[in-house]
C-alpha positions in Angstrom: -3.6 -46.8 -10.0 -1.4 -43.8 -10.7 1.8 -43.0 -8.9 0.5 -40.0 -6.9 -2.2 -42.1 -5.3 0.4 -44.4 -3.7 2.4 -41.6 -2.1 0.7 -39.8 0.7 0.6 -36.0 0.2 2.8 -34.0 2.6 1.0 -31.6 4.8 1.7 -27.9 4.3 3.2 -25.9 7.1 -0.2 -24.2 7.8 -1.9 -27.6 8.2 0.8 -28.8 10.6 0.7 -25.5 12.6 -3.2 -25.7 12.8 -3.0 -29.3 14.1 -0.4 -28.3 16.8 -2.5 -25.4 17.9 -5.7 -27.5 18.1 -3.9 -30.2 20.0 -2.4 -27.7 22.5 -5.8 -26.0 23.0 -7.5 -29.4 23.6 -4.9 -30.3 26.3 -5.3 -27.0 28.1 -9.1 -27.1 28.5 -11.4 -24.2 28.8 -10.2 -20.9 30.4 -11.5 -20.1 33.9 -13.3 -16.8 34.3 -11.4 -14.3 36.3 -8.3 -16.4 36.5 -6.7 -15.9 33.1 -5.8 -12.6 31.5 -5.6 -13.4 27.8 -3.3 -10.5 27.0 -0.8 -10.7 29.8 2.3 -9.7 27.8 0.4 -6.7 26.4 -0.6 -5.7 29.9 2.9 -6.0 31.1 4.3 -4.0 28.2 1.7 -1.3 28.6 2.4 -0.9 32.4 6.1 -0.8 31.7 5.8 2.0 29.1 3.4 4.1 31.3 5.8 3.7 34.2 8.8 4.6 32.1 7.1 7.7 30.8 6.1 8.8 34.3 9.6 8.2 35.8 11.2 10.0 32.8 9.0 13.1 33.2 9.6 13.3 36.9 13.4 13.0 36.4 13.3 15.7 33.7 11.3 18.0 36.0 13.8 17.5 38.8 16.7 18.3 36.5 14.9 21.4 35.2 14.1 22.6 38.8 17.7 22.0 40.0 19.1 24.0 37.1 16.7 27.0 37.6 15.0 26.6 34.3 11.4 27.7 34.0 
């Protein structure tokens, strides 16, 4: 036997990460239709940006109207 057969090989970061993800997904179970939005953070960010743009436009229009600018 050679020396490298006696020592177990260390797992790479990618292998450890894949195992953690697989274990977490197995514990969660399948997603329920209509109950889970997979991109919740993206939806929140999109709605925030759209709302911010609308509020900013309205505020600029009010300032321009108040100053008499056309």
